[in-house]
Backbone as CSV, one residue per row, in Angstrom:
resi,resn,N_x,N_y,N_z,CA_x,CA_y,CA_z,C_x,C_y,C_z
1,UNK,113.761,146.675,120.938,113.338,145.376,121.278,111.853,145.206,120.761
2,UNK,111.690,144.022,120.427,110.088,143.801,119.790,109.469,142.688,120.800
3,UNK,108.236,142.684,120.872,107.438,141.746,121.695,107.009,140.411,120.731
4,UNK,107.387,139.390,121.132,106.830,138.203,120.396,105.950,137.226,121.150
5,UNK,105.251,136.499,120.422,104.562,135.211,121.015,105.229,134.210,120.228
6,UNK,105.776,133.084,120.888,106.499,132.155,120.282,105.860,130.854,120.889
7,UNK,105.658,129.946,120.006,105.500,128.336,120.443,106.667,127.579,120.005
8,UNK,107.339,127.058,120.887,108.643,126.365,120.556,108.665,124.892,120.968
9,UNK,109.500,123.992,120.552,109.870,122.879,120.973,111.359,122.783,121.635
10,UNK,111.355,122.868,122.717,112.677,122.885,123.427,113.006,121.516,124.213
11,UNK,114.175,120.845,123.629,114.497,119.687,124.320,113.366,118.574,124.423
12,UNK,112.313,118.636,123.380,111.573,117.646,123.203,110.047,117.886,123.955
13,UNK,110.081,119.245,124.623,108.728,119.866,125.299,108.346,120.957,124.610
14,UNK,106.951,121.153,124.374,106.466,122.279,123.940,106.253,123.335,124.902
15,UNK,106.625,124.642,124.582,106.589,125.686,125.337,105.923,126.895,124.814
16,UNK,105.294,127.804,125.259,104.786,129.072,124.721,105.625,130.244,125.560
17,UNK,106.197,131.104,124.753,106.918,132.322,125.340,106.189,133.475,124.836
18,UNK,106.141,134.534,125.833,105.621,135.877,125.292,106.604,136.668,125.826
19,UNK,107.352,137.454,125.209,108.284,138.196,125.756,108.986,139.153,124.783
20,UNK,109.885,140.110,125.304,110.556,140.997,124.491,111.902,140.433,124.179
21,UNK,112.381,140.595,122.978,113.621,140.165,122.566,114.153,140.748,121.331
22,UNK,115.548,140.872,120.990,115.950,141.667,119.877,115.516,141.143,118.495
23,UNK,115.634,139.802,118.371,115.022,139.110,117.301,114.936,137.636,117.572
24,UNK,114.110,136.989,116.821,113.947,135.453,117.058,115.332,134.745,116.592
25,UNK,116.029,135.301,115.616,117.399,134.654,115.363,118.351,134.611,116.605
26,UNK,118.325,135.846,117.203,119.237,135.973,118.557,118.734,134.988,119.488
27,UNK,117.477,134.884,119.645,116.878,133.864,120.651,117.306,132.518,120.312
28,UNK,117.316,132.085,119.144,117.664,130.719,118.708,119.188,130.706,118.977
29,UNK,119.871,131.523,118.758,121.398,131.495,118.946,121.749,131.271,120.423
30,UNK,120.818,132.092,121.312,121.206,131.968,122.666,120.863,130.574,123.099
31,UNK,119.700,130.057,122.655,119.263,128.682,122.936,120.262,127.660,122.557
32,UNK,120.998,127.811,121.412,121.942,127.098,121.000,123.165,127.048,121.894
33,UNK,123.650,128.214,122.313,124.867,128.400,123.157,124.470,127.930,124.474
34,UNK,123.293,127.696,124.936,122.888,127.053,126.231,122.795,125.625,126.084
35,UNK,122.975,125.204,124.926,123.121,123.639,124.655,121.674,123.100,124.383
36,UNK,120.648,124.013,124.242,119.260,123.456,124.033,119.092,123.104,122.613
37,UNK,118.185,122.085,122.354,117.602,121.815,120.987,116.371,122.396,120.983
38,UNK,116.333,123.658,120.280,115.025,124.484,120.141,114.760,124.644,118.743
39,UNK,113.361,124.370,118.545,112.759,124.781,117.258,111.562,125.628,117.326
40,UNK,111.437,126.828,116.544,110.248,127.579,116.646,109.343,126.977,115.730
41,UNK,108.065,126.824,116.278,106.890,126.144,115.525,106.101,127.265,115.098
42,UNK,105.985,128.284,116.031,104.952,129.333,115.564,105.570,130.641,116.253
43,UNK,105.511,131.705,115.422,105.807,133.049,115.947,105.040,134.204,115.387
44,UNK,104.785,135.171,116.199,104.221,136.454,115.609,104.620,137.636,116.485
45,UNK,104.793,138.625,116.063,105.147,139.860,116.517,103.956,140.482,117.221
46,UNK,103.970,140.780,118.312,102.755,141.371,119.150,102.525,142.878,118.838
47,UNK,101.461,143.385,118.705,101.239,144.580,118.516,101.387,145.525,119.899
48,UNK,101.659,146.777,119.886,101.857,147.545,121.174,100.584,147.286,122.035
49,UNK,99.381,147.226,121.597,98.135,146.991,122.371,98.268,145.560,122.971
50,UNK,98.626,144.689,122.175,98.523,143.181,122.721,99.667,142.936,123.917
51,UNK,100.860,143.629,123.653,101.957,143.734,124.623,101.490,144.281,125.824
52,UNK,100.935,145.455,125.856,100.453,146.255,126.857,99.444,145.330,127.735
53,UNK,98.496,144.821,127.016,97.268,144.021,127.497,97.982,142.800,128.213
54,UNK,98.931,142.108,127.625,99.542,140.946,128.514,100.160,141.423,129.606
55,UNK,101.050,142.525,129.519,101.752,142.917,130.718,100.734,143.323,131.924
56,UNK,99.848,144.114,131.528,98.777,144.310,132.561,98.030,143.182,133.109
57,UNK,97.813,142.226,132.383,97.081,140.854,132.713,97.989,140.274,133.697
58,UNK,99.367,140.077,133.346,100.381,139.525,134.086,100.410,139.985,135.509
59,UNK,100.526,141.448,135.476,100.647,141.999,136.726,99.488,141.701,137.611
60,UNK,98.280,141.766,137.012,97.021,141.676,138.107,96.736,140.302,138.250
61,UNK,97.168,139.221,137.615,96.958,137.866,137.867,98.025,137.097,138.451
62,UNK,99.294,137.748,138.527,100.500,137.134,138.986,100.962,136.046,138.082
63,UNK,100.694,136.103,136.794,101.063,135.060,135.799,102.561,135.275,135.469
64,UNK,103.319,134.184,135.012,104.662,134.096,134.733,104.917,133.994,133.214
């Protein structure tokens, strides 16, 4: 699994997603199976340092 930072347009709403997934292609396929109209506007793979920093910040701040 790889960690990604995505900005998407999902059913007409902009969202930012930071998480682990097998691939962006699989993410899009799952979104389509759920009946969502999803477009990836921005994507980047996070470094191990960035991913660990995000998880630590999330745990300390109670972010979702």
